[in-house]
C-alpha positions as CSV (number, residue, x, y, z in Angstrom):
1,M,163.5,7.4,-9.6
2,N,162.7,4.7,-11.9
3,P,158.9,4.6,-12.4
4,I,158.9,0.9,-12.7
5,L,160.5,0.7,-9.3
6,V,158.0,3.1,-8.0
7,I,155.2,1.0,-9.4
8,L,156.7,-2.1,-8.0
9,I,157.1,-0.5,-4.6
10,A,153.6,0.7,-4.8
11,L,152.3,-2.7,-5.8
12,A,154.4,-4.2,-3.0
13,A,153.0,-1.7,-0.5
14,L,149.5,-2.4,-1.8
15,A,150.0,-6.1,-1.5
16,V,151.4,-5.7,2.0
17,G,148.4,-3.5,2.9
18,V,146.0,-5.9,1.4
19,L,147.6,-8.7,3.3
20,A,147.7,-6.8,6.5
21,G,144.0,-5.8,6.1
22,F,143.1,-9.4,5.3
23,L,144.9,-10.7,8.3
24,Y,143.4,-8.0,10.5
25,R,139.9,-8.7,9.2
26,R,140.4,-12.4,9.6
27,N,141.5,-11.9,13.2
28,V,138.5,-9.6,13.9
29,M,136.2,-12.2,12.3
30,E,137.7,-15.0,14.3
31,N,137.2,-12.9,17.4
32,K,133.6,-12.3,16.5
33,I,133.0,-15.9,15.6
34,G,134.5,-16.9,18.9
35,R,132.3,-14.5,20.8
36,T,129.3,-15.6,18.9
37,E,130.0,-19.2,19.6
38,A,130.4,-18.4,23.2
39,F,127.1,-16.5,23.3
40,A,125.3,-19.3,21.5
41,K,126.8,-21.8,23.9
42,N,125.7,-19.7,26.8
43,L,122.2,-19.3,25.3
44,L,122.0,-23.1,24.8
45,D,123.2,-23.8,28.3
46,E,120.7,-21.3,29.7
47,A,117.8,-22.8,27.6
48,T,118.9,-26.3,28.6
49,H,118.9,-25.2,32.2
50,K,115.4,-23.6,31.9
51,A,114.1,-26.6,30.1
52,E,115.3,-28.8,32.9
53,E,113.8,-26.6,35.5
54,Q,110.4,-26.5,33.6
55,K,110.5,-30.3,33.2
56,K,111.1,-30.6,36.9
57,E,108.2,-28.2,37.6
58,R,105.9,-30.1,35.2
59,L,106.8,-33.4,36.8
60,L,106.1,-32.0,40.2
61,E,102.7,-30.6,39.1
62,A,101.9,-34.0,37.4
63,K,102.8,-35.8,40.6
64,E,100.7,-33.5,42.7
65,E,97.7,-33.9,40.3
66,I,98.2,-37.7,40.4
67,I,98.2,-37.6,44.2
68,R,95.1,-35.3,44.3
69,L,93.2,-37.6,41.8
70,K,94.3,-40.6,43.8
71,S,93.0,-39.1,47.0
72,E,89.6,-38.2,45.4
73,L,89.3,-41.7,43.9
74,D,90.1,-43.2,47.2
75,K,87.5,-41.0,48.9
76,E,84.9,-41.9,46.2
77,V,85.7,-45.6,46.5
78,K,85.4,-45.3,50.3
79,D,82.0,-43.6,49.9
80,R,80.8,-46.2,47.4
81,R,81.9,-49.0,49.7
82,S,80.0,-47.3,52.7
83,E,76.9,-46.9,50.5
84,V,77.1,-50.5,49.3
85,T,77.5,-51.6,53.0
86,R,74.5,-49.6,54.0
87,L,72.4,-51.0,51.1
88,E,73.5,-54.5,52.1
89,R,72.4,-53.8,55.6
90,R,69.0,-52.6,54.5
91,L,68.6,-55.5,52.2
92,N,69.4,-57.9,55.1
93,Q,66.9,-56.1,57.3
94,R,64.2,-56.3,54.6
95,E,65.0,-59.9,54.1
96,E,64.6,-60.6,57.8
97,T,61.3,-58.6,57.8
98,L,60.0,-60.5,54.8
99,D,60.9,-63.8,56.5
100,K,59.0,-62.7,59.6
101,K,56.0,-61.7,57.5
102,M,56.1,-65.0,55.6
103,D,56.1,-66.8,58.9
104,N,53.1,-64.7,60.1
105,L,51.2,-65.2,56.8
106,E,51.8,-69.0,57.0
107,S,50.5,-69.0,60.6
108,R,47.5,-66.8,59.6
109,E,46.8,-69.0,56.6
110,E,46.8,-72.0,58.8
111,S,44.6,-70.3,61.3
112,L,42.2,-69.2,58.6
113,N,42.0,-72.7,57.2
114,Q,41.1,-73.9,60.6
115,K,38.4,-71.2,61.0
116,Y,37.1,-71.9,57.5
117,K,36.8,-75.6,58.4
118,E,35.1,-74.6,61.6
119,A,32.7,-72.3,59.7
120,E,31.8,-75.0,57.2
121,R,31.1,-77.3,60.1
122,L,28.9,-74.7,61.9
123,E,27.1,-73.9,58.6
124,Q,26.4,-77.6,58.0
125,E,25.1,-77.8,61.6
126,A,23.0,-74.6,61.2
127,R,21.6,-75.9,57.9
128,Q,20.6,-79.2,59.6
129,H,19.0,-77.3,62.5
130,C,17.1,-75.0,60.1
131,E,15.8,-78.0,58.2
132,Q,14.8,-79.7,61.4
133,Q,13.1,-76.4,62.6
134,E,11.3,-76.0,59.3
135,Q,10.0,-79.6,59.5
136,E,8.9,-79.0,63.0
137,L,7.2,-75.7,62.1
138,E,5.4,-77.3,59.2
139,R,4.4,-80.2,61.5
140,I,3.2,-77.8,64.3
141,G,1.6,-75.0,62.1
142,N,0.3,-77.3,59.4
143,M,1.8,-74.8,56.8
144,T,4.3,-75.3,54.0
145,L,7.5,-73.3,53.8
146,E,6.2,-71.2,50.9
147,E,3.0,-70.3,52.8
148,A,5.0,-69.3,55.9
149,R,7.5,-67.3,53.8
150,Q,4.6,-65.5,52.0
151,M,2.9,-64.7,55.4
152,L,6.2,-63.3,56.7
153,V,6.7,-61.2,53.5
154,D,3.2,-59.8,53.8
155,R,3.7,-58.9,57.4
156,I,7.0,-57.2,56.6
157,K,5.5,-55.3,53.7
158,K,2.6,-54.1,55.9
159,D,5.0,-53.0,58.6
160,A,7.3,-51.3,56.1
161,Y,4.3,-49.5,54.5
162,H,3.1,-48.3,57.8
163,D,6.6,-47.1,58.8
164,A,7.2,-45.4,55.5
165,A,3.8,-43.6,55.7
166,V,4.6,-42.4,59.2
167,M,8.1,-41.2,58.1
168,V,6.7,-39.5,55.0
169,R,4.1,-37.7,57.1
170,E,6.6,-36.5,59.6
171,I,9.1,-35.4,57.0
172,E,6.5,-33.6,54.9
173,A,4.9,-32.0,58.0
174,K,8.2,-30.6,59.0
175,A,9.2,-29.5,55.5
176,K,5.8,-28.0,54.8
177,E,5.8,-26.1,58.1
178,E,9.2,-24.5,57.3
179,A,8.5,-24.0,53.6
180,D,5.0,-22.7,54.1
181,K,6.1,-20.3,56.7
182,K,8.8,-18.8,54.5
183,A,6.6,-18.9,51.4
184,R,3.8,-17.1,53.2
185,N,6.1,-14.4,54.4
186,I,7.5,-13.9,50.9
187,V,4.1,-14.0,49.2
188,A,2.5,-11.8,51.8
189,L,5.3,-9.2,51.5
190,A,5.0,-9.3,47.7
191,I,1.2,-8.8,47.8
192,Q,1.4,-6.0,50.4
193,K,4.0,-4.1,48.3
194,C,1.9,-4.5,45.1
195,A,-1.8,-3.5,45.4
196,A,-3.4,-3.4,41.9
197,D,-6.8,-2.3,40.8
198,H,-9.0,-4.8,39.1
199,V,-11.7,-3.9,36.6
200,A,-14.1,-6.5,35.2
201,E,-14.4,-5.8,31.5
202,T,-16.7,-7.4,29.0
203,T,-16.7,-7.9,25.3
204,V,-19.2,-5.0,24.7
205,S,-18.9,-1.2,25.0
206,V,-21.9,1.1,25.5
207,V,-22.0,4.6,23.9
208,A,-24.4,7.1,25.4
209,L,-26.7,9.0,23.0
210,P,-28.0,12.5,23.6
211,N,-31.5,11.4,22.6
212,D,-33.2,8.5,20.9
213,D,-33.5,10.4,17.6
214,M,-29.7,9.9,17.2
215,K,-30.3,6.1,16.7
216,G,-32.1,6.8,13.3
217,R,-29.2,9.0,12.2
218,I,-26.7,6.3,13.1
219,I,-28.6,3.7,11.2
220,G,-29.0,6.1,8.1
221,R,-31.1,5.7,5.1
222,E,-31.7,1.9,4.5
223,G,-29.0,1.2,7.1
224,R,-26.1,2.6,5.0
225,N,-24.5,4.5,7.9
226,I,-24.5,1.5,10.3
227,R,-23.3,-0.8,7.6
228,T,-20.4,1.5,6.7
229,L,-19.4,1.8,10.4
230,E,-19.5,-1.9,10.9
231,T,-17.5,-2.6,7.7
232,A,-14.9,0.0,8.6
233,T,-14.4,-1.1,12.2
234,G,-15.2,-4.8,12.0
235,V,-17.6,-4.8,15.0
236,D,-21.3,-5.2,15.5
237,L,-23.5,-2.2,16.5
238,I,-26.6,-3.2,18.5
239,I,-29.4,-0.7,18.4
240,D,-32.3,-2.0,20.5
241,D,-34.9,-0.6,22.9
242,T,-32.3,0.5,25.4
243,P,-32.9,4.2,25.9
244,E,-30.3,6.6,24.7
245,A,-27.5,3.9,24.3
246,V,-25.8,2.0,21.5
247,I,-24.0,-1.3,22.2
248,I,-20.8,-2.0,20.4
249,S,-20.0,-5.8,20.4
250,G,-16.8,-7.4,19.3
251,F,-14.2,-9.8,20.6
252,D,-11.3,-7.7,19.3
253,P,-10.9,-5.0,22.0
254,V,-8.8,-2.7,19.7
255,R,-11.5,-2.7,17.0
256,R,-14.1,-2.1,19.7
257,E,-12.2,0.8,21.1
258,V,-11.7,2.3,17.6
259,A,-15.5,2.0,16.9
260,R,-16.3,3.6,20.3
261,V,-14.1,6.6,19.7
262,A,-15.2,7.1,16.2
263,L,-18.9,6.8,17.1
264,E,-18.6,9.3,20.0
265,R,-16.9,11.8,17.7
266,L,-19.6,11.3,15.0
267,I,-22.3,11.9,17.6
268,A,-20.5,15.0,18.9
269,D,-20.0,16.3,15.3
270,G,-23.5,15.6,14.2
271,R,-22.6,14.9,10.6
272,I,-23.1,11.2,10.0
273,H,-22.7,9.9,6.5
274,P,-20.4,7.2,4.9
275,A,-17.6,9.5,3.9
276,R,-17.5,11.2,7.3
277,I,-17.7,7.8,9.0
278,E,-14.6,6.5,7.2
279,E,-12.7,9.7,8.0
280,M,-13.6,9.5,11.7
281,V,-12.7,5.8,11.8
282,E,-9.3,6.5,10.4
283,K,-8.7,9.3,12.9
284,A,-9.9,7.1,15.7
285,R,-7.6,4.3,14.6
286,K,-4.6,6.7,14.7
287,E,-5.6,7.9,18.1
288,V,-6.0,4.4,19.5
289,D,-2.5,3.5,18.0
290,N,-1.0,6.5,19.9
291,Q,-2.8,5.3,23.1
292,I,-1.5,1.8,22.6
293,R,2.1,3.1,22.2
294,E,1.7,5.4,25.3
295,A,0.3,2.5,27.3
296,G,3.2,0.3,26.4
297,E,5.7,3.0,27.2
298,Q,4.0,3.6,30.5
299,A,4.2,-0.1,31.4
300,V,7.8,-0.2,30.5
301,F,8.5,3.0,32.6
302,E,6.5,1.7,35.5
303,T,8.5,-1.6,35.6
304,N,11.9,0.1,34.8
305,Q,12.6,-2.1,31.8
306,H,13.8,0.4,29.2
307,S,15.7,-1.8,26.8
308,I,12.7,-3.6,25.4
309,H,12.3,-3.6,21.6
310,N,9.8,-1.0,20.2
311,E,7.6,-3.7,18.6
312,L,7.3,-5.5,22.0
313,V,6.4,-2.1,23.6
314,K,3.6,-1.7,21.0
315,L,2.4,-5.2,21.7
316,L,2.4,-4.5,25.4
317,G,0.2,-1.4,24.7
318,R,-2.3,-3.6,22.7
319,M,-2.8,-5.7,25.9
320,K,-4.4,-2.6,27.4
321,Y,-7.5,-3.5,25.4
322,R,-7.2,-7.3,26.0
323,T,-8.9,-9.1,28.8
324,S,-8.5,-12.6,30.2
325,Y,-11.5,-13.9,32.3
326,G,-12.4,-10.3,32.7
327,Q,-8.9,-9.2,34.0
328,N,-7.1,-6.5,32.0
329,V,-4.0,-8.3,30.6
330,L,-1.7,-5.2,30.7
331,K,-2.5,-4.5,34.3
332,H,-2.1,-8.2,35.1
333,S,1.4,-8.2,33.4
334,V,2.6,-5.2,35.3
335,E,1.4,-6.7,38.5
336,V,3.1,-10.0,37.8
337,S,6.3,-8.0,37.0
338,H,6.1,-6.2,40.4
339,L,5.3,-9.4,42.3
340,A,8.1,-11.4,40.7
341,G,10.6,-8.6,41.3
342,V,9.6,-8.4,45.0
343,M,9.9,-12.2,45.5
344,A,13.2,-12.2,43.6
345,A,14.6,-9.5,45.9
346,E,13.6,-11.5,49.0
347,L,15.3,-14.6,47.6
348,G,18.4,-12.8,46.4
349,T,18.0,-13.7,42.7
350,D,18.1,-11.5,39.6
351,V,15.3,-8.9,40.2
352,Q,15.5,-7.3,36.7
353,L,15.3,-10.6,35.0
354,A,12.2,-11.6,37.1
355,K,10.5,-8.3,36.4
356,R,11.3,-8.4,32.6
357,A,10.0,-12.0,32.3
358,G,6.9,-11.1,34.4
359,L,6.1,-8.1,32.2
360,L,6.4,-10.1,29.0
361,H,5.0,-13.4,30.1
362,D,1.6,-12.8,28.4
363,I,2.8,-10.9,25.4
364,G,1.4,-13.6,23.1
365,K,-2.1,-12.6,24.1
366,A,-1.7,-9.4,22.1
367,I,-1.9,-11.2,18.8
368,D,-3.2,-14.7,19.7
369,H,-6.4,-14.0,17.7
370,E,-4.2,-13.3,14.6
371,V,-1.6,-16.1,14.9
372,E,-2.0,-19.9,15.2
373,G,-1.0,-21.4,18.5
374,T,-1.3,-20.8,22.2
375,H,-0.3,-17.5,23.8
376,V,2.6,-19.2,25.5
377,T,4.1,-20.4,22.2
378,I,3.4,-17.1,20.5
379,G,5.0,-15.2,23.3
380,G,8.1,-17.4,23.3
381,D,8.5,-16.9,19.5
382,L,8.0,-13.1,19.8
383,A,10.7,-12.9,22.6
384,R,13.2,-14.9,20.5
385,K,12.4,-12.8,17.4
386,F,13.2,-9.5,19.2
387,N,16.4,-10.9,20.8
388,E,15.2,-11.3,24.4
389,P,17.5,-13.4,26.7
390,E,17.0,-17.1,26.7
391,N,16.1,-17.0,30.4
392,V,13.2,-14.6,29.6
393,V,12.0,-16.9,26.8
394,N,12.1,-19.9,29.1
395,A,10.1,-18.0,31.8
396,I,7.5,-17.1,29.2
397,M,7.3,-20.7,27.9
398,A,7.1,-22.2,31.4
399,H,4.6,-19.9,33.2
400,H,1.8,-22.4,32.5
401,G,3.9,-25.5,32.9
402,D,4.2,-26.2,29.1
403,V,8.0,-26.6,29.5
404,E,10.3,-27.2,32.5
405,P,11.5,-23.9,34.2
406,K,15.3,-23.6,34.1
407,T,15.8,-20.7,36.5
408,I,14.4,-19.6,39.8
409,E,13.1,-16.5,38.1
410,A,10.9,-18.6,35.8
411,V,9.4,-20.3,38.9
412,L,8.8,-16.9,40.5
413,V,6.9,-15.7,37.3
414,Q,4.7,-18.8,37.7
415,A,4.0,-18.0,41.3
416,A,3.4,-14.3,40.6
417,D,1.0,-15.2,37.7
418,A,-1.0,-17.5,40.0
419,I,-1.1,-14.8,42.8
420,S,-2.3,-12.1,40.4
421,A,-4.9,-14.4,38.9
422,A,-6.1,-15.6,42.3
423,R,-6.8,-12.2,43.8
424,P,-10.4,-11.9,44.8
425,G,-12.3,-10.2,42.0
426,A,-9.4,-10.4,39.6
427,R,-10.9,-12.9,37.3
428,R,-14.3,-14.4,36.5
429,E,-15.1,-17.6,34.6
430,S,-18.1,-18.4,32.6
431,L,-20.7,-20.6,34.3
432,E,-20.0,-23.5,31.8
433,N,-16.3,-23.6,32.5
434,Y,-16.9,-23.3,36.2
435,I,-19.2,-26.3,36.2
436,K,-16.9,-28.3,34.0
437,R,-14.0,-27.7,36.4
438,L,-16.0,-28.9,39.4
439,Q,-17.1,-32.0,37.5
440,K,-13.6,-32.7,36.5
441,L,-12.4,-32.5,40.1
442,E,-15.0,-34.9,41.3
443,E,-14.3,-37.3,38.4
444,I,-10.6,-37.4,39.3
445,A,-11.3,-38.1,43.0
446,D,-13.9,-40.8,42.3
447,S,-11.5,-42.7,39.9
448,F,-9.3,-43.8,42.8
449,E,-9.9,-47.1,44.6
450,G,-11.4,-46.9,48.0
451,V,-13.2,-43.5,47.5
452,E,-16.9,-43.6,48.5
453,K,-17.9,-40.1,47.4
454,S,-16.3,-36.7,46.7
455,F,-17.5,-33.1,46.8
456,A,-16.0,-30.1,45.1
457,I,-16.6,-27.1,47.4
458,Q,-15.3,-23.5,48.0
459,S,-15.8,-22.6,44.3
460,G,-13.5,-25.4,43.2
461,R,-10.7,-24.4,45.7
462,E,-11.2,-27.6,47.7
463,V,-12.2,-31.2,47.0
464,R,-13.5,-33.2,50.0
465,I,-13.2,-37.0,49.6
466,V,-14.8,-39.6,51.9
467,V,-13.1,-43.0,51.7
468,K,-14.3,-46.4,52.7
469,P,-12.7,-47.2,56.1
470,E,-12.5,-50.9,55.4
471,D,-10.4,-50.3,52.2
472,V,-8.2,-47.4,53.2
473,N,-6.4,-47.2,56.6
474,D,-5.3,-44.0,58.4
475,M,-1.8,-44.1,56.8
476,G,-3.4,-44.7,53.4
477,T,-5.3,-41.5,53.5
478,L,-2.0,-39.6,53.4
479,I,-0.8,-41.4,50.3
480,L,-4.2,-41.1,48.6
481,A,-4.4,-37.3,49.1
482,K,-0.9,-37.0,47.6
483,E,-1.8,-39.1,44.5
484,I,-5.0,-37.2,43.9
485,A,-3.2,-33.9,44.2
486,K,-0.6,-35.0,41.7
487,R,-3.2,-36.1,39.2
488,I,-5.1,-32.8,39.6
489,E,-1.9,-30.9,38.9
490,H,-1.2,-33.1,35.8
491,E,-4.7,-33.0,34.2
492,M,-6.2,-29.7,35.1
493,E,-5.5,-26.0,34.7
494,Y,-6.6,-23.6,37.4
495,P,-5.5,-20.4,39.1
496,G,-4.2,-20.5,42.7
497,Q,-4.3,-23.9,44.4
498,I,-6.8,-26.6,45.2
499,K,-7.0,-28.3,48.7
500,V,-7.4,-32.1,48.7
501,N,-9.1,-33.1,51.9
502,V,-9.4,-36.9,52.5
503,I,-11.8,-38.0,55.3
504,R,-11.9,-41.5,56.9
505,E,-14.3,-42.4,59.7
506,T,-15.5,-45.6,61.3
507,R,-19.0,-45.6,62.7
508,S,-20.4,-48.3,65.0
509,V,-24.2,-48.2,65.6
510,E,-26.0,-50.3,68.2
511,F,-29.5,-50.1,69.6
512,A,-30.3,-50.6,73.3
513,K,-33.6,-52.5,73.6
């Protein structure tokens, strides 16, 4: 076969195949496109349908929300209207009430105006009547208005003075009866629980000698031994005609005690010369210092006050050799501590504070001959220096009335100090001070108007005053006694208390002939 023909046939077959394939593919593609268009159309129709349904649902929801909001708004409007209606009703009621009150006020104002006019008219009439009565009284009594007024004022003053005196006497009698009863019970209980020994000491000490020959040995050649002893101890040795005794004189009790101990040891030893004297004095001083410390510790232990500074304890011990009007100051301080503690326990106050203040109240007397000032001021400064509580300092400063007591415990220390000092035999005074106090009592009593004469009796524990009956009435005696007692308290210092006894009597004397 011809190859060209074969090629042509092959080409024709190829062309027919290609055309057939193209036509087949085109047909397939058209089928696919048709199916795709149909599917897309279906999707579009379905989406459109769903959109319509959702639109309808949203419209329904919107309509329901609008209906709900409308109902709520209608309800709120209704509530607002009802509230406005209620407020309008209340306002109307208040307006009606105010109208009624205004009407009442107007009627009251009119009534008050009428009463005011009536009161003015009555006042005018009363004034006229008073003037007429005053004129009539002046005409009848032959007295001016000022004289009558002064007489009335004097009478009222006299009556008021009398009534006040009676009332004061009744109140004071009742208060004193109750207070004295309770105070007596407390003080009596305190005194019963604390019974202290009292020893009257002097400013001299007596040392017994084995024989009178010892006096010459104490004096020494040309008096050198006695001069050495007096110089070393700071006291005076009195060697007189008293048999077998040497008197040691000195106002410093510690020095006097050192001299007594040293002299007794020298006498027992028998070797008396200046060097030995100085050695014995030094040993005696150390021994007395130990005794002072032990005495202070014993006082602290006895009163159960263990937190006191060591320096204050030493000063307490020094008071063992200190006396006040013959009373041992350390024993007095311990007694005051116990008394104050007992009274504080009875009154329900701070017992430890009262005992501490009572123990330290006279601490200034331990060094009052070395430091300027009163023992009260010195004691307060010492307590502050060694960090004592402020209440203790106040009690120390106030126990003689130098400052105002701030606590009940300070007042109890005052009372305990007076009780301890006022015990029979506790203290003694010099004759000169005793006479001065009696004279001062009588001078204070005689300085008051209406006093005829006065007498200080009972060792100055009572002042008896006789008044002029024409100048002082019965009620006036009460006030006079109170004024004299206040002045005695203000101007004098004394232990215990002083009774002021005012006596008024009227005597009428006639003779039968």
